[in-house]
N, C-alpha and C positions, 0 to 999 in steps of 0.2 A: 206471300213471297215464295217462289219455287225453291225446292231443296237444292243446296249446292251440290254440284256434281263431283267435286274433288274427293271428299271422304267416301262417298258412295262408290265411286269408281275405284278408289284405292282398296277398299275392303272387297269389292267384287273381284278385282284382279288377284288379291291375296287368296281368296277362296278358290278361284280357278287354279292357282298354283299349288295350293296345299291339299285340295280335295277334302278339307276338314268337314264341311257340311255337304253330305251327298245330295245329288240331284233327286228330286221327287220324294225326299224324306219327310216324314211328319216330325216336327220339332216343337218341343215345349220351350218357349222363351221365358225364363224366370225374370219377373219384373217387380221390383220393390216399389217403384214410383220415383226412385232417386235418379239423378242425372245419368249415371252410367247405364243402368238397365233400360231407361227410357230411350237413350241414344241407340243402344243395341237393337231394341225393338223397331224403332223408326228406320234404322239403317237396313235391317233385314227385310222389312216390309218394302222399302224403296227398291232394293236389289231384286226382290221377288217379282216386281212388276215387269221385268224383262221376260222374254219368252224362252228362258233357258232353265232356270233352277226348278220351278214348279214345286216349291216346298209347301207343305201343309203346316202353316204356322199356327200355334196355339199359345195363349198367354196364361202363365201360372203365377199366382201371388200368394205369399206366405205371410200371414199376420201373426207376429210373435206374441201378441196380446199383452205387451208390456207398457204401451204408451197411451192407452185409453183412447180419447177422442182423436189424437194425432194418428194412431194406427188405423182407426176407422176411416179417417179422411184419406189416408194413403190408399186403402183398398178401394174406396169410391173413385179416386183419381185414376187408378189403373183400370178399373172396370170401364170408366168412361172412355179412356184412351183405346182400349181393346175394341169397344163398340164402335168408336169413330173409325177405326181401321178395318172394321168388319171381320174381326178375328174372334174365335171361340175363347172364352175366359173361364178360369176356375180359381177358387180361393180355398185355402185351408187355414184354419186358425189353430195355433199352438196354445198350450196352457202351461207356460213356463212360470216357475216360482220367481217372483221379482227379486227375492233376497239372494237367489242363486243365479241370477241372470249374468253374473260375471263369468260364469263357466261357458266360454265361447265354444268349447268342444261339444258340450251337451246340446246347446242351441243349434250348432251346425248339424249334428246327427239328426235331430228332429226336423230340421229344415229340409235336408236331403230326403228324408223319409216322406215328408209331405209332398215335395216336388215329384218324387218317384211315383207316388199314388196318383197325382194329377196326370203325369205323363201316361201312366197305364190307362187311366180313364179315357184319355183322348187318343189312345193308340199310337203314341209318340215313341219312337225308338231312341231318342236322346233328349237331354236337357241342355239348353244353350245358356251360358252364364256370361256376365258382363265384365269379368276381370280384365283389367287393362294394364298398360305398362307401369303405371304408378303402383298398382297392387302388387305387381311382380317385384318392383324395387323394394317395397316395404317387406315383402315376404322373405327376400334374400337377407335383408338386415335382421329380421326376426330369427331366421335360421342361424345366422352367424352369432347372434346374442346367446342362443341356446347351445352353441358349440357343436353344430352339425358337421357331418362329413361331406364328401363330394355328392352323395346321393341327395342330401338335403339342399345343397346349393342349386340343384335343378329346379327347386321351388315349384311354382305352379306350372303344370303341364297343359298344353292346349287340348289334349285328350286324356281323360282319366276315368276311373270307375270307382264308385262308392257303392258297395253291395251290388245290387242289380241295376244301378243307375249309371248310364253312360253320360259323362259330362264333357261338353265341348265349349271351348273358350276362344272365339275368333278374334278378340280384341287385344290380345296380350302384347301386340307390337304397337299399339296406338296409345299415345299419351292422353291423359285425361283432359288436358287443355284443348286438344283437338275435338274431343267429344263435346265439351262445353261450347266451343265455337260453333260446331255443327248445330247444336240445339238453339243457340242464340240466333244464328242466321235463318233457321227455319221458323223461328218464333215459337218453338215448342217449350212449354213450361215443364217443371218437374217438382217433386217434393224434396224436402230437406229433413233428414233424420237427425233429431237433436242429440241422440246418443253418440253420434260420430264425434262429438266434442268432449265426451266424458273421459277424464284421465284414468278411470279405473281399468280401461282396456289398454293393454300394452301396444297394440297396433295403432291406436290413436296417438299415443305418445311418440311412436316412431314417425307417424305421418306429420304431426303438428310440431314436433321439437327436433327429432334427430335428423330427418331428411333436410329441413330448412338449414340446419347448421352445416350439414355436409355440402349443401349447394353453394355455401359461401366459399368453401375450399375448392370445390369442383362443380361448376355450373352444369356440367354434363353427367353428374353422378347417376341420375336416373337411367340414362341410356347405357352407362357403363354397367350398372347392376343388372339390367335386362339382358345385356350381351353376356355377362358372366353366367347368368342362369341358362341361357341358350347353349353356351359352350359346355357347361356342366351337364346339362341334359343329354347332349350329344355324346359326351364321354361316358355317362352312365349307361346309355343304350349300348355302347360298345362293350362295356364291362359286363352288362347283362348277357350279351351274346356269348362272351367267353364263359360266363358263369353257367349258362345252360349246357354248354358243351362239357364243362367240368362235371356237372351233376351227372350227365349221362355216362361219362368215362368212369367216374368213381363208383357209380352203381354197378356198371358192368364188371369192373375189376373186383368188386367185393363178392357178388354172387350169393350173399347170405342175408340180404336186406340191409339197409343202411348204406353208408358210403365208405369206401376204402380210405383208410387214414393216410397211407403213404401217398396216394394220388393227391389227396387234399393238401398234404404238406408240401408237395412239389409244385403246387399251382401258384400263380401270381396272387399276392396277398389281397389285392383288390377284388379278384374273382372269388376267392375264398370268403371274404367278408360279405360279398353280395349273396353267395349261396347260403351261408349261415343265417343271414338276416331273413332270407326268403323262407327257409324251412322252419326256423324257430318262431317267426311271427305268426304262423298259422294262416287261417283263412279270413280273419277279421281285422278291421282297421284298429279296433281297440287294442289288440295284442301288439300291433305294429307300433302304436303310439306309446305303449307302456315299456318297450324295450329301449333302454338308454344307450348312448354311444359307449359309455364305459362298460356296460354289460356285454355289448357286442365285442369290444376289445378283449374282454376276459375270455369270451368264447373262442376267438381267433387264437389267443395265447394258449388255451387248453389244447386245441387241436394241433397246433404247430410245435408246442413245447416238448420238453423232455419227459414230462410226467407219463408214466405208463398208462394210467387210467384216471378218470375223474368225472364229476358231474356238476352241472350248473342248473339252477332253477330259474324259470322265467314266468312272466305273466300268463294267465290262462291255464295254469297247471302243466305247462310244458317243461320238459327236462332235456338238456343236452347231455347225452351219455357217451363218453369216450373211453374206449378200451385200447389195448395195444394195436389192434388192427382195424377196428370198426368205429365209425361215428354214426350215432343215431339220435333222432329227436323223438321223444315219446311224450304222452300226456293227453290232456283233454282234447278230443277231436283229432289227435295225432298231427303230424307235420303237414304243411301245405305241399302238394306235389309241385315239382318244377317242370312245367310244360314248355314246349317249343315257343308258344306265343305268350308266355307269362311274363 
């Protein structure tokens, strides 16, 4: 049966509009064998048949080594699919401790490191991931549960970076039901990860319990959450632009290293919060994850408050030092620079 043109055309038009996946780029498509990533791979392969994009598509699979024969079957499935599509294929096997597999952050870090290595092997400038509208809705709820601020509500971005890895997500506007329908219509099979049903993972609880309950109150809750994330991301981009200008002004006004405190005090609080988060978190994702919203609130209060001087300790050996006139961040690796494109 020929592939349906509807979703292929929809994604093709979206990519023309956004320019998310550059023409002629070499791209590593991360494929677990599950429905979402298989749909992503098939969609990009179909779009690439036109005489416009000229992508160099490669397929990367990460075996987390936690499900024995099931993991091996996933890898074999993706290998066969890549071969059927005539695409280069790579696999990396992780060696995670099964007793610590509940640490989603540790598994994520290792997964991105493995994907980055495969992308480098194939000369790919970016990794394409299959996060869709359902994932975005889940992430917004997870961020709300953790008490995030506006920056967290931006949730998953279509373009982001982890270390040296550029991550692109072209499916964030597409519901999972549309991806499943596309696969069913094309007759494309996929693998099912049994761990997606395990209650030990908070995301699974949100997907299997919280979202279904919310859909009874509002059948359009998924679309509403995706829209909220988009609007928050747009607002965050505007705040970041103001924050970068604030960093430049406060540096120039001080002239002695660090940031002029009076300039920071007079700034919009959202811009100040953005700047402090940026410079305190440093250069690594781990430091960013380790700084809580309450810690950031205390940093803002210290800079804006009446105290003549004070200090706060943060993860990674970083310290916010506030004097009567100057605000500095010191510690391991020093503060992250605030660049025009950061």
